[in-house]
N, CA, C and O of each residue as an XYZ file, in Angstrom:
960
protein
N      85.334     87.016    -70.900
C      84.521     87.233    -69.824
C      83.561     88.369    -70.229
O      83.958     89.389    -70.793
N      82.379     88.152    -69.935
C      81.262     89.207    -70.275
C      81.263     90.317    -69.314
O      81.782     90.180    -68.207
N      80.718     91.389    -69.679
C      80.755     92.612    -68.791
C      79.630     92.381    -67.714
O      79.762     92.949    -66.630
N      78.614     91.644    -67.924
C      77.682     91.333    -66.936
C      78.209     90.646    -65.635
O      77.924     90.976    -64.484
N      79.082     89.562    -66.057
C      79.668     88.738    -64.870
C      80.765     89.594    -64.059
O      80.960     89.500    -62.847
N      81.380     90.362    -64.864
C      82.447     91.275    -64.245
C      81.664     92.204    -63.297
O      82.090     92.358    -62.153
N      80.601     92.801    -63.685
C      79.692     93.724    -62.871
C      79.307     93.046    -61.583
O      79.451     93.582    -60.485
N      78.684     91.537    -61.815
C      78.153     90.845    -60.662
C      79.254     90.647    -59.589
O      79.033     90.884    -58.401
N      80.556     90.164    -60.094
C      81.421     89.856    -59.167
C      81.908     91.154    -58.473
O      82.330     91.126    -57.317
N      81.852     92.089    -59.075
C      82.352     93.434    -58.445
C      81.252     93.777    -57.446
O      81.604     94.318    -56.397
N      79.981     93.528    -57.649
C      78.948     93.843    -56.566
C      79.215     92.931    -55.510
O      79.085     93.382    -54.372
N      79.598     91.618    -55.654
C      79.608     90.607    -54.705
C      80.974     91.101    -53.711
O      81.023     90.875    -52.502
N      81.861     91.688    -54.352
C      82.984     92.018    -53.747
C      82.758     93.272    -52.739
O      83.232     93.465    -51.619
N      81.851     94.077    -53.539
C      81.585     95.393    -52.652
C      80.647     94.906    -51.592
O      80.730     95.549    -50.546
N      79.815     93.977    -51.599
C      78.922     93.582    -50.364
C      79.635     92.920    -49.272
O      79.296     93.069    -48.098
N      80.698     92.130    -49.671
C      81.648     91.538    -48.808
C      82.326     92.493    -48.020
O      82.415     92.358    -46.799
N      82.893     93.611    -48.737
C      83.580     94.644    -48.140
C      82.708     95.481    -47.250
O      83.190     95.943    -46.216
N      81.554     95.691    -47.552
C      80.467     96.303    -46.628
C      80.290     95.477    -45.355
O      80.366     95.993    -44.240
N      80.071     94.282    -45.539
C      79.697     93.341    -44.349
C      81.089     93.332    -43.524
O      80.984     93.453    -42.304
N      82.229     93.214    -44.010
C      83.471     93.277    -43.208
C      83.495     94.661    -42.506
O      83.780     94.776    -41.313
N      83.191     95.670    -43.285
C      83.552     96.891    -42.567
C      82.421     97.030    -41.516
O      82.673     97.601    -40.455
N      81.190     96.536    -41.762
C      79.983     96.475    -40.661
C      80.373     95.810    -39.380
O      80.164     96.299    -38.269
N      81.007     94.555    -39.631
C      81.479     93.768    -38.414
C      82.633     94.532    -37.663
O      82.725     94.683    -36.445
N      83.496     94.982    -38.637
C      84.572     95.809    -38.006
C      84.078     96.910    -37.058
O      84.485     97.042    -35.904
N      83.146     97.700    -37.661
C      82.484     98.786    -37.109
C      81.783     98.344    -35.693
O      81.902     98.990    -34.653
N      81.031     97.131    -35.833
C      80.508     96.627    -34.625
C      81.329     96.330    -33.624
O      81.076     96.663    -32.466
N      82.472     95.628    -33.991
C      83.561     95.177    -33.039
C      84.190     96.550    -32.301
O      84.479     96.656    -31.109
N      84.305     97.465    -33.239
C      84.911     98.645    -32.648
C      83.954     99.429    -31.743
O      84.401    100.050    -30.778
N      82.624     99.413    -32.040
C      81.617     99.894    -31.203
C      81.440     99.316    -29.900
O      81.181     99.996    -28.907
N      81.622     97.662    -29.891
C      81.507     96.964    -28.706
C      82.673     97.262    -27.901
O      82.447     97.395    -26.698
N      83.960     97.408    -28.322
C      85.096     97.684    -27.476
C      85.072     99.111    -26.915
O      85.689     99.430    -25.899
N      84.396     99.862    -27.567
C      84.372    101.398    -27.260
C      83.234    101.736    -26.512
O      83.178    102.867    -26.030
N      82.173    100.816    -26.309
C      80.855    101.023    -25.658
C      80.881    100.721    -24.192
O      81.886    100.231    -23.677
N      79.755    101.015    -23.477
C      79.723    100.840    -22.092
C      79.421     99.422    -21.911
O      79.244     98.701    -22.893
N      79.343     98.915    -20.543
C      78.815     97.554    -20.226
C      77.571     97.146    -20.704
O      77.351     96.067    -21.255
N      76.645     98.154    -20.451
C      75.143     98.095    -20.758
C      75.005     97.963    -22.337
O      74.238     97.127    -22.816
N      75.716     98.752    -23.079
C      75.683     98.710    -24.521
C      76.203     97.342    -24.981
O      75.688     96.768    -25.940
N      77.207     96.837    -24.302
C      77.686     95.543    -24.771
C      76.618     94.362    -24.464
O      76.395     93.418    -25.221
N      76.089     94.562    -23.386
C      74.999     93.587    -22.980
C      73.849     93.562    -24.077
O      73.333     92.511    -24.455
N      73.531     94.697    -24.507
C      72.451     94.911    -25.496
C      72.922     94.206    -26.877
O      72.247     93.410    -27.530
N      74.100     94.623    -27.152
C      74.639     93.987    -28.457
C      74.652     92.384    -28.274
O      74.305     91.621    -29.175
N      75.043     92.009    -27.144
C      75.252     90.525    -27.032
C      73.864     89.814    -27.064
O      73.734     88.764    -27.693
N      72.797     90.398    -26.369
C      71.496     90.067    -26.529
C      70.960     89.826    -27.886
O      70.247     88.902    -28.280
N      71.503     90.959    -28.598
C      70.894     90.959    -30.000
C      71.489     89.997    -30.980
O      70.929     89.720    -32.041
N      72.660     89.483    -30.596
C      73.390     88.487    -31.307
C      73.048     87.129    -30.792
O      73.109     86.206    -31.604
N      72.689     86.864    -29.535
C      72.279     85.551    -28.966
C      70.869     85.219    -29.071
O      70.509     84.042    -29.117
N      69.895     86.373    -29.120
C      68.560     86.140    -29.143
C      67.845     84.986    -30.131
O      66.970     84.199    -29.771
N      68.400     85.077    -31.379
C      67.854     83.912    -32.255
C      68.215     82.586    -31.861
O      67.438     81.708    -32.236
N      69.288     82.205    -31.143
C      69.689     80.915    -30.732
C      68.669     80.676    -29.415
O      68.189     79.551    -29.277
N      68.354     81.682    -28.493
C      67.474     81.466    -27.413
C      66.117     81.166    -27.917
O      65.485     80.224    -27.438
N      65.601     81.959    -28.917
C      64.394     81.784    -29.342
C      64.185     80.317    -29.883
O      63.139     79.740    -29.585
N      65.142     79.678    -30.674
C      65.033     78.605    -31.146
C      64.934     77.394    -30.140
O      64.176     76.430    -30.239
N      65.943     77.669    -29.064
C      65.932     76.562    -27.846
C      64.464     76.597    -27.256
O      63.832     75.558    -27.060
N      63.940     77.909    -26.975
C      62.617     77.911    -26.281
C      61.530     77.187    -27.222
O      60.736     76.376    -26.748
N      61.545     77.503    -28.473
C      60.509     76.750    -29.398
C      60.698     75.219    -29.329
O      59.699     74.500    -29.312
N      61.926     74.699    -29.288
C      62.020     73.353    -29.171
C      61.590     72.692    -27.785
O      61.157     71.544    -27.681
N      61.756     73.499    -26.844
C      61.333     72.940    -25.477
C      59.826     72.929    -25.551
O      59.216     71.936    -25.154
N      59.156     74.041    -26.067
C      57.643     74.029    -26.132
C      57.198     73.127    -26.931
O      56.100     72.636    -26.671
N      57.844     72.734    -27.963
C      57.242     71.727    -28.800
C      57.382     70.254    -28.325
O      56.567     69.383    -28.628
N      58.446     70.053    -27.581
C      58.591     68.759    -26.605
C      57.245     68.578    -25.741
O      56.530     67.576    -25.727
N      57.049     69.858    -24.975
C      55.977     69.776    -24.105
C      54.685     69.426    -24.741
O      53.911     68.657    -24.172
N      54.403     69.974    -25.943
C      53.258     69.793    -26.690
C      53.149     68.385    -27.181
O      52.039     67.854    -27.227
N      54.307     67.698    -27.576
C      54.434     66.311    -28.027
C      53.892     65.358    -27.040
O      53.041     64.503    -27.285
N      54.593     65.633    -25.627
C      54.284     64.842    -24.386
C      52.900     64.775    -24.060
O      52.352     63.730    -23.706
N      52.200     66.111    -24.199
C      50.740     66.169    -23.941
C      49.887     65.523    -24.830
O      48.879     64.957    -24.408
N      50.217     65.544    -26.193
C      49.600     64.826    -26.990
C      49.594     63.357    -26.885
O      48.636     62.646    -27.188
N      50.694     62.967    -26.450
C      50.866     61.469    -26.243
C      50.174     60.859    -25.138
O      49.682     59.732    -25.183
N      50.146     61.724    -24.025
C      49.449     61.489    -22.729
C      47.667     61.287    -23.177
O      46.935     60.387    -22.766
N      47.309     62.339    -24.061
C      45.940     62.280    -24.364
C      45.506     61.036    -25.189
O      44.425     60.464    -25.050
N      46.514     60.681    -26.089
C      46.269     59.512    -26.859
C      46.149     58.325    -25.983
O      45.246     57.511    -26.176
N      47.120     58.167    -24.910
C      47.107     57.079    -23.946
C      45.705     56.956    -23.225
O      45.157     55.868    -23.050
N      45.163     58.188    -22.816
C      44.049     58.084    -22.174
C      42.868     57.695    -22.955
O      42.057     56.901    -22.477
N      42.707     58.229    -24.191
C      41.625     57.614    -25.214
C      41.768     56.196    -25.378
O      40.770     55.475    -25.398
N      43.128     55.659    -25.517
C      43.231     54.156    -25.566
C      42.766     53.322    -24.476
O      42.235     52.239    -24.725
N      42.919     53.735    -23.288
C      42.578     53.355    -22.141
C      41.018     53.070    -22.025
O      40.496     52.006    -21.694
N      40.294     54.444    -22.425
C      39.034     54.399    -22.171
C      38.417     53.517    -23.199
O      37.510     52.743    -22.895
N      38.842     53.607    -24.300
C      38.334     52.564    -25.521
C      38.426     51.051    -25.125
O      37.532     50.262    -25.432
N      39.557     50.678    -24.423
C      39.653     49.356    -23.970
C      38.784     49.211    -22.857
O      38.421     48.048    -22.680
N      38.357     50.024    -22.078
C      37.468     49.702    -20.976
C      35.999     49.557    -21.542
O      35.140     48.859    -21.004
N      35.808     50.321    -22.722
C      34.414     50.255    -23.251
C      34.300     48.912    -23.979
O      33.186     48.407    -24.118
N      35.327     48.350    -24.418
C      35.349     47.072    -25.127
C      35.256     45.821    -24.301
O      34.854     44.770    -24.800
N      35.654     45.927    -22.934
C      35.870     44.821    -22.085
C      34.358     44.291    -21.876
O      33.461     45.082    -21.585
N      34.156     43.088    -22.018
C      32.570     42.527    -21.811
C      32.332     42.564    -20.309
O      33.213     42.297    -19.492
N      31.125     42.901    -20.003
C      30.618     42.961    -18.643
C      30.264     41.650    -18.261
O      29.803     40.875    -19.099
N      30.465     41.250    -16.834
C      29.916     39.968    -16.445
C      28.384     39.865    -16.649
O      27.641     40.842    -16.568
N      27.955     38.563    -16.930
C      26.543     38.485    -17.287
C      25.640     38.628    -15.887
O      26.017     38.168    -14.810
N      24.696     39.165    -16.037
C      23.925     39.511    -14.895
C      23.194     37.968    -14.398
O      22.890     37.045    -15.154
N      23.037     38.017    -12.989
C      22.337     36.607    -12.519
C      21.018     36.772    -12.828
O      20.396     37.834    -12.806
N      20.602     35.672    -13.122
C      19.136     35.376    -13.334
C      18.214     35.769    -12.215
O      18.635     35.589    -11.072
N      17.096     36.246    -12.370
C      16.151     36.697    -11.281
C      15.819     35.510    -10.445
O      15.515     34.407    -10.900
N      15.904     35.838     -9.131
C      15.511     34.823     -8.087
C      16.805     34.163     -7.654
O      16.697     33.263     -6.821
N      17.927     34.456     -8.064
C      19.155     33.631     -7.596
C      20.117     34.599     -7.109
O      21.310     34.302     -7.065
N      19.649     35.854     -6.701
C      20.480     36.677     -5.895
C      20.961     36.211     -4.500
O      22.117     36.405     -4.126
N      20.138     35.664     -3.837
C      20.264     35.118     -2.416
C      20.716     33.651     -2.320
O      20.893     33.121     -1.223
N      20.905     32.980     -3.523
C      21.172     31.617     -3.519
C      22.632     31.499     -3.238
O      23.421     32.342     -3.665
N      23.014     30.458     -2.522
C      24.434     30.294     -2.144
C      25.335     29.847     -3.284
O      24.861     29.195     -4.214
N      26.495     30.146     -3.244
C      27.536     29.817     -4.319
C      27.674     28.395     -4.310
O      27.426     27.713     -3.316
N      28.145     27.848     -5.621
C      28.342     26.388     -5.536
C      29.531     26.074     -4.737
O      30.579     26.714     -4.830
N      29.341     25.026     -3.908
C      30.460     24.598     -3.016
C      30.402     25.200     -1.694
O      31.114     24.779     -0.783
N      29.524     26.240     -1.535
C      29.205     26.918     -0.097
C      28.473     25.867      0.609
O      27.740     25.094     -0.008
N      28.661     25.794      2.044
C      27.975     24.811      2.787
C      26.671     25.607      3.286
O      26.662     26.799      3.594
N      25.703     24.838      3.306
C      24.339     25.302      3.769
C      24.262     25.528      5.359
O      25.065     24.990      6.121
N      23.408     26.222      5.716
C      23.339     26.392      7.360
C      23.188     25.257      8.124
O      23.722     25.234      9.232
N      22.453     24.158      7.668
C      22.484     22.826      8.253
C      23.778     22.234      8.343
O      24.192     21.819      9.425
N      24.559     22.148      7.126
C      25.977     21.590      7.143
C      26.732     22.148      8.000
O      27.457     21.454      8.713
N      26.709     23.604      8.106
C      27.528     24.265      9.000
C      27.284     23.961     10.619
O      28.230     23.960     11.408
N      26.139     23.747     10.960
C      25.806     23.205     12.176
C      26.290     22.043     12.472
O      26.835     21.916     13.569
N      26.212     20.954     11.596
C      26.950     19.686     11.778
C      28.346     19.788     11.747
O      28.996     18.985     12.415
N      28.953     20.702     11.036
C      30.472     20.831     11.231
C      30.843     21.386     12.523
O      31.865     20.952     13.054
N      30.098     22.361     13.153
C      30.432     22.910     14.173
C      30.206     21.929     15.462
O      30.933     22.047     16.449
N      29.267     21.054     15.409
C      29.015     20.001     16.376
C      30.265     19.069     16.203
O      30.910     18.838     17.226
N      30.597     18.620     15.256
C      31.798     17.832     14.952
C      33.074     18.304     15.658
O      33.835     17.624     16.347
N      33.158     19.677     15.333
C      34.403     20.270     15.891
C      34.540     20.294     17.428
O      35.570     20.122     18.080
N      33.243     20.552     17.894
C      33.109     20.675     19.462
C      33.341     19.309     20.016
O      33.980     19.238     21.066
N      32.913     18.224     19.458
C      33.144     16.773     19.975
C      34.663     16.568     19.740
O      35.263     15.924     20.600
N      35.355     17.042     18.674
C      36.625     16.755     18.627
C      37.495     17.475     19.604
O      38.509     16.971     20.086
N      37.094     18.577     19.855
C      37.778     19.659     20.985
C      37.809     18.984     22.325
O      38.778     18.989     23.085
N      36.477     18.315     22.573
C      36.258     17.634     24.038
C      37.184     16.346     24.021
O      37.838     16.035     25.016
N      37.211     15.620     22.860
C      38.135     14.560     22.823
C      39.602     14.860     23.203
O      40.260     14.252     24.047
N      39.979     15.833     22.490
C      41.460     16.240     22.583
C      41.652     16.733     24.081
O      42.663     16.400     24.700
N      40.758     17.461     24.608
C      40.878     17.808     26.158
C      40.913     16.625     27.002
O      41.708     16.591     27.941
N      40.097     15.606     26.753
C      40.099     14.489     27.671
C      41.509     13.789     27.555
O      42.127     13.440     28.561
N      41.997     13.599     26.240
C      43.219     13.005     25.987
C      44.345     13.745     26.834
O      45.157     13.152     27.544
N      44.282     15.058     26.669
C      45.501     15.815     27.475
C      45.226     15.555     28.854
O      46.239     15.227     29.472
N      44.097     15.600     29.584
C      43.808     15.482     30.913
C      44.404     13.867     31.326
O      45.082     13.663     32.333
N      44.054     12.917     30.457
C      44.502     11.595     30.752
C      46.119     11.419     30.696
O      46.757     10.746     31.505
N      46.688     12.160     29.568
C      48.084     12.160     29.482
C      48.809     12.818     30.694
O      49.950     12.502     31.031
N      48.056     13.752     31.315
C      48.548     14.616     32.367
C      48.369     13.825     33.722
O      48.879     14.229     34.767
N      47.631     12.701     33.643
C      47.311     11.906     34.970
C      46.211     12.453     35.624
O      46.134     12.172     36.820
N      45.231     13.251     35.095
C      44.183     13.899     35.660
C      42.812     12.905     35.404
O      42.439     12.710     34.248
N      42.235     12.415     36.328
C      41.061     11.658     35.793
C      39.853     12.631     35.546
O      39.666     13.630     36.242
N      38.950     12.211     34.368
C      37.889     13.083     34.202
C      36.762     12.765     34.994
O      36.329     11.616     34.906
N      36.190     13.592     35.772
C      34.917     13.307     36.516
C      33.786     13.309     35.704
O      33.521     14.283     34.999
N      32.997     12.164     35.743
C      31.777     12.177     35.008
C      30.688     12.617     35.745
O      30.810     12.574     36.970
N      29.488     13.095     35.202
C      28.385     13.616     35.931
C      27.589     12.480     36.375
O      27.642     11.464     35.682
N      26.791     12.487     37.519
C      26.157     11.410     37.973
C      25.156     10.825     36.869
O      25.040      9.602     36.798
N      24.477     11.598     36.062
C      23.748     11.081     35.084
C      24.324     10.260     34.045
O      23.675      9.333     33.560
N      25.673     10.576     33.614
C      26.405      9.816     32.695
C      26.819      8.223     33.343
O      26.874      7.211     32.645
N      27.045      8.261     34.581
C      27.483      7.125     35.258
C      26.405      6.044     35.376
O      26.639      4.838     35.458
N      25.048      6.686     35.377
C      24.089      5.765     35.684
C      23.613      5.008     34.288
O      23.708      5.497     33.162
N      23.130      3.827     34.588
C      22.862      3.060     33.300
C      21.327      3.080     32.890
O      20.485      3.464     33.702
N      20.986      2.666     31.636
C      19.702      2.854     31.325
C      18.713      2.069     32.092
O      17.547      2.461     32.073
N      19.001      1.090     32.715
C      18.197      0.306     33.671
C      17.814      0.989     34.765
O      16.622      0.995     35.072
N      18.787      1.690     35.545
C      18.518      2.425     36.605
C      17.790      3.631     36.374
O      17.026      4.035     37.251
N      17.945      4.327     35.182
C      16.983      5.392     34.959
C      15.535      5.012     34.824
O      14.587      5.553     35.393
N      15.503      3.880     33.884
C      14.081      3.312     33.667
C      13.331      2.900     34.900
O      12.151      3.202     35.079
N      14.032      2.218     35.721
C      13.358      1.680     37.002
C      13.058      2.951     38.022
O      12.105      2.943     38.801
N      13.911      3.940     37.922
C      13.559      5.281     38.724
C      12.312      5.892     38.160
O      11.437      6.406     38.857
N      12.285      5.796     36.736
C      11.187      6.309     36.213
C       9.657      5.561     36.636
O       8.566      6.106     36.801
N       9.985      4.301     36.726
C       8.726      3.364     37.145
C       8.407      3.669     38.650
O       7.238      3.642     39.036
N       9.320      3.925     39.400
C       9.132      4.060     40.783
C       8.485      5.502     40.852
O       7.488      5.672     41.555
N       8.962      6.396     40.231
C       8.305      7.849     40.329
C       6.956      7.782     39.969
O       6.151      8.468     40.600
N       6.526      6.952     38.912
C       5.265      6.803     38.485
C       4.351      6.142     39.497
O       3.207      6.532     39.733
N       4.926      5.144     40.056
C       4.043      4.436     41.126
C       3.837      5.377     42.510
O       2.854      5.253     43.242
N       4.824      6.249     42.724
C       4.623      7.071     43.976
C       3.920      8.105     43.753
O       3.544      8.757     44.727
N       3.560      8.524     42.414
C       2.690      9.744     41.897
C       3.132     10.934     42.527
O       2.389     11.697     43.143
N       4.578     11.113     42.336
C       5.239     12.361     42.550
C       4.947     13.509     41.584
O       4.785     13.313     40.380
N       4.889     14.681     42.143
C       4.506     15.806     41.157
C       5.703     15.902     40.082
O       5.506     16.386     38.968
N       6.917     15.424     40.477
C       8.001     15.680     39.414
C       7.929     14.655     38.296
O       8.729     14.752     37.365
N       6.951     13.595     38.324
C       7.030     12.537     37.381
C       6.421     13.181     36.060
O       5.501     13.999     36.078
N       7.009     12.738     34.984
C       6.434     13.160     33.573
C       6.739     12.072     32.641
O       7.636     11.261     32.871
N       6.044     12.045     31.646
C       6.115     10.920     30.712
C       7.281     11.040     29.884
O       7.561     12.076     29.280
N       8.004      9.921     29.850
C       9.398      9.758     29.013
C       9.299      8.656     28.070
O       9.230      7.506     28.505
N       9.285      8.896     26.793
C       8.943      7.689     25.916
C      10.265      6.951     25.819
O      10.156      5.778     25.462
N      11.567      7.422     26.078
C      12.645      6.655     26.024
C      12.565      5.639     27.203
O      12.900      4.490     26.913
N      12.227      5.846     28.321
C      12.192      5.089     29.439
C      11.092      4.128     29.244
O      11.383      2.976     29.566
N      10.039      4.297     28.848
C       8.938      3.461     28.495
C       9.332      2.411     27.574
O       9.139      1.220     27.818
N       9.982      2.924     26.328
C      10.522      1.867     25.333
C      11.510      0.939     26.086
O      11.383     -0.279     25.963
N      12.314      1.370     26.721
C      13.311      0.411     27.546
C      12.576     -0.581     28.228
O      12.828     -1.772     28.048
N      11.547     -0.138     29.118
C      10.942     -1.169     30.013
C      10.135     -2.198     29.129
O      10.014     -3.386     29.427
N       9.573     -1.576     27.954
C       8.934     -2.745     27.152
C       9.765     -3.629     26.555
O       9.343     -4.763     26.328
N      10.991     -3.289     26.226
C      11.834     -4.054     25.694
C      12.483     -5.146     26.502
O      12.854     -6.225     26.040
N      12.596     -4.706     27.917
C      13.411     -5.602     28.747
C      12.526     -6.098     30.000
O      13.061     -6.493     31.036
N      11.214     -6.049     29.834
C      10.420     -6.376     30.942
C      10.301     -7.966     31.146
O       9.753     -8.421     32.150
N      10.791     -8.707     30.239
C      10.786    -10.225     30.489
C      12.118    -10.755     30.998
O      12.283    -11.934     31.310
N      13.077     -9.797     31.065
C      14.432    -10.171     31.638
C      14.426    -10.019     33.059
O      14.220     -8.867     33.438
N      14.592    -10.846     33.900
C      14.791    -10.769     35.361
C      16.013     -9.957     35.707
O      15.962     -9.207     36.681
N      17.002    -10.043     35.050
C      18.310     -9.444     35.453
C      17.998     -7.856     35.152
O      18.421     -7.029     35.960
N      17.336     -7.469     34.115
C      16.996     -6.079     33.999
C      16.063     -5.448     34.820
O      16.225     -4.344     35.339
N      14.937     -6.271     34.946
C      13.718     -5.798     35.674
C      13.533     -6.876     36.744
O      12.997     -7.939     36.433
N      13.969     -6.639     38.033
C      13.827     -7.540     39.006
C      12.390     -7.781     39.255
O      11.533     -7.068     38.734
N      12.075     -8.876     40.125
C      10.671     -9.455     40.484
C      10.013     -8.191     41.098
O       8.909     -7.786     40.736
N      10.864     -7.523     42.174
C      10.128     -6.480     43.000
C       9.559     -5.539     42.252
O       8.529     -4.979     42.626
N      10.253     -5.211     40.930
C       9.712     -4.219     40.112
C       8.581     -4.525     39.054
O       7.865     -3.661     38.548
N       8.519     -5.977     38.773
C       7.540     -6.338     37.707
C       6.122     -6.082     38.119
O       5.353     -5.674     37.248
N       5.701     -6.262     39.276
C       4.263     -5.989     39.703
C       3.999     -4.529     39.398
O       2.940     -4.221     38.851
N       4.839     -3.674     39.698
C       4.736     -2.174     39.497
C       4.606     -2.053     37.829
O       3.738     -1.346     37.318
N       5.433     -2.716     37.153
C       5.436     -2.526     35.634
C       4.025     -3.141     35.176
O       3.516     -2.613     34.188
N       3.353     -4.182     35.777
C       2.268     -4.551     35.231
C       1.180     -3.587     35.599
O       0.243     -3.557     34.801
N       1.107     -2.811     36.612
C       0.169     -1.782     36.875
C       0.422     -0.584     35.806
O      -0.505      0.080     35.342
N       1.803     -0.386     35.467
C       2.017      0.556     34.589
C       1.460      0.190     33.098
O       1.018      1.013     32.296
N       1.562     -1.063     32.918
C       0.955     -1.355     31.539
C      -0.486     -1.310     31.182
O      -0.941     -1.248     30.040
N      -1.239     -1.354     32.446
C      -2.712     -1.196     32.358
C      -3.088      0.275     31.750
O      -4.184      0.527     31.249
N      -2.157      1.078     31.853
C      -2.582      2.307     31.290
C      -2.172      2.619     29.807
O      -2.382      3.702     29.260
N      -1.564      1.541     29.225
C      -1.101      1.513     27.919
C      -2.318      1.847     26.958
O      -3.398      1.288     27.144
N      -2.161      2.658     26.043
C      -3.426      2.907     25.032
C      -2.971      2.922     23.593
O      -1.786      3.192     23.399
N      -3.693      2.689     22.630
C      -3.493      2.794     21.210
C      -2.481      1.839     20.772
O      -2.471      0.677     21.177
N      -1.558      2.352     19.880
C      -0.750      1.692     19.254
C       0.501      0.850     20.081
O       1.021     -0.209     19.730
N       0.765      1.560     21.129
C       1.699      0.993     22.141
C       1.137     -0.328     22.537
O       1.746     -1.382     22.356
N      -0.092     -0.238     23.108
C      -0.771     -1.374     23.694
C      -0.792     -2.637     22.644
O      -0.374     -3.753     22.952
N      -1.324     -2.309     21.394
C      -1.373     -3.406     20.329
C      -0.156     -3.881     19.994
O      -0.056     -5.083     19.751
N       0.916     -3.082     19.923
C       2.207     -3.621     19.560
C       2.834     -4.512     20.790
O       3.532     -5.485     20.503
N       2.600     -4.198     22.059
C       3.121     -4.796     23.040
C       2.522     -6.184     23.146
O       3.264     -7.105     23.486
N       1.038     -6.450     22.842
C       0.326     -7.705     22.758
C       0.801     -8.439     21.613
O       0.958     -9.646     21.798
N       1.062     -7.982     20.482
C       1.568     -8.648     19.256
C       2.861     -9.256     19.534
O       3.085    -10.428     19.231
N       3.834     -8.410     20.173
C       5.277     -9.060     20.580
C       5.016    -10.066     21.500
O       5.582    -11.142     21.308
N       4.240     -9.943     22.512
C       3.991    -11.117     23.697
C       3.371    -12.285     22.912
O       3.613    -13.418     23.329
N       2.728    -12.160     22.005
C       2.018    -13.470     21.397
C       3.102    -14.042     20.515
O       3.076    -15.267     20.398
N       4.020    -13.405     19.892
C       5.085    -14.109     19.016
C       5.981    -14.616     20.093
O       6.350    -15.787     19.996
N       6.390    -13.892     21.120
C       7.329    -14.549     21.894
C       6.779    -15.693     22.717
O       7.559    -16.462     23.279
N       5.385    -15.846     22.818
C       4.684    -16.989     23.440
C       4.896    -18.188     22.647
O       5.160    -19.282     23.146
N       4.761    -17.933     21.245
C       4.878    -18.903     20.378
C       6.231    -19.758     20.241
O       6.385    -20.968     20.075
N       7.169    -18.696     20.372
C       8.517    -19.055     20.332
C       8.829    -20.009     21.644
O       9.450    -21.068     21.560
N       8.335    -19.500     22.782
C       8.744    -20.268     23.897
C       8.027    -21.567     23.942
O       8.571    -22.442     24.616
N       6.807    -21.882     23.298
C       6.060    -23.186     23.229
C       6.893    -23.927     22.325
O       7.114    -25.093     22.652
N       7.404    -23.503     21.256
C       8.223    -24.357     20.253
C       9.507    -24.728     20.999
O       9.991    -25.847     20.830
N      10.021    -23.928     21.733
C      11.345    -24.378     22.287
C      11.057    -25.246     23.565
O      11.940    -25.884     24.140
N       9.814    -25.212     23.935
C       9.574    -26.295     25.142
C       9.250    -27.593     24.545
O       9.373    -28.601     25.240
N       8.853    -27.675     23.347
C       8.706    -28.947     22.697
C       9.983    -29.330     22.157
O      10.071    -30.489     21.750
N      10.879    -28.666     22.084
C      12.281    -29.138     21.610
C      13.085    -29.435     22.871
O      12.628    -29.406     24.013
N      14.351    -29.729     22.521
C      15.369    -29.941     23.857
C      15.692    -28.739     24.518
O      16.172    -28.834     25.647
N      15.500    -27.516     23.974
C      15.764    -26.259     24.704
C      14.654    -25.887     25.384
O      13.722    -25.337     24.799
N      14.631    -26.158     26.755
C      13.491    -25.663     27.669
C      13.675    -24.131     27.982
O      14.732    -23.666     28.408
N      12.691    -23.492     27.761
C      12.696    -22.023     28.160
C      12.709    -21.586     29.619
O      12.150    -22.362     30.394
N      13.166    -20.649     30.053
C      13.205    -20.303     31.415
C      11.711    -20.154     31.967
O      10.861    -19.540     31.323
N      11.467    -20.712     33.111
C      10.025    -20.764     33.526
C       9.654    -19.267     33.931
O       8.517    -18.872     33.674
N      10.547    -18.439     34.539
C      10.121    -17.141     34.832
C       9.921    -16.300     33.614
O       9.050    -15.435     33.708
N      10.447    -16.381     32.702
C      10.152    -15.663     31.353
C       8.863    -16.090     30.955
O       8.054    -15.195     30.709
N       8.528    -17.168     30.849
C       7.299    -17.672     30.260
C       6.206    -17.222     31.069
O       5.224    -16.735     30.509
N       6.256    -17.331     32.390
C       5.216    -16.674     33.294
C       4.988    -15.351     33.041
O       3.819    -14.965     33.053
N       6.031    -14.438     32.773
C       5.904    -12.965     32.833
C       5.211    -12.627     31.319
O       4.562    -11.591     31.175
N       5.376    -13.448     30.365
C       4.835    -13.276     28.936
C       3.280    -13.714     29.229
O       2.419    -13.027     28.678
N       2.942    -14.589     29.890
C       1.536    -15.014     30.122
C       0.841    -13.962     30.984
O      -0.328    -13.644     30.765
N       1.525    -13.456     31.907
C       0.883    -12.330     32.783
C       0.476    -10.992     31.818
O      -0.592    -10.381     31.831
N       1.527    -10.765     31.081
C       1.314     -9.523     30.087
C       0.110     -9.909     29.323
O      -0.828     -9.113     29.291
N       0.028    -11.053     28.695
C      -1.002    -11.296     27.691
C      -2.315    -11.339     28.299
O      -3.274    -10.916     27.653
N      -2.492    -11.863     29.624
C      -3.662    -11.898     30.445
C      -4.188    -10.429     30.689
O      -5.374    -10.110     30.621
N      -3.224     -9.650     30.958
C      -3.393     -8.179     31.404
C      -4.096     -7.398     30.112
O      -5.187     -6.828     30.142
N      -3.304     -7.498     29.101
C      -3.689     -6.625     27.893
C      -4.678     -7.090     26.802
O      -5.202     -6.339     25.979
N      -4.887     -8.557     26.908
C      -5.657     -9.130     25.929
C      -7.261     -8.885     26.148
O      -8.072     -9.345     25.343
């Protein structure tokens, strides 16, 4: 064994002896010192461990903050990359969407719903045994309304006013004695004198066609009604 190795081992032994003597001295000091001094010595011994623990906790907080920042950046980048909806072409801002009902269609649907509700209400009343009272105008027939219109014209009441619906009904049924009795036909002839324009021409044309049909029927076995033929002739004599 060399002299250098022997010297080195002797130094290590001396250092170990010094450390042991130092620990022994510190233990002797702790056992002989006051509580405050013991606490100071304890803190000196424990401080490195506490510092390491605090550093680890601080490092974890930093890592979590970095992770949150990365997540926020990723969300912003994804929002920027999301394609926006194409803008509507000019002039179509107020246009209704496909499949949406127009105002006219909505009004038609509302009228249909009202009719259905009325029908359901009538059915309920009928099932309950309650008769639905009709208004006087609903109970009257078209013939009665047209004849009242004609009588009102003849009497020249201030309440009379022209009604195309009533006039059309009279022109269509004036050759039928069941619809227009004889006592009203003379009044109807006076009313026809006031016809003007297209209504007069159309009435004459129809009367001529009807007169030809009656003449053909007279020549055949089917004899026309004499009263109908007479009325057609009177109308032609008046308006021709």
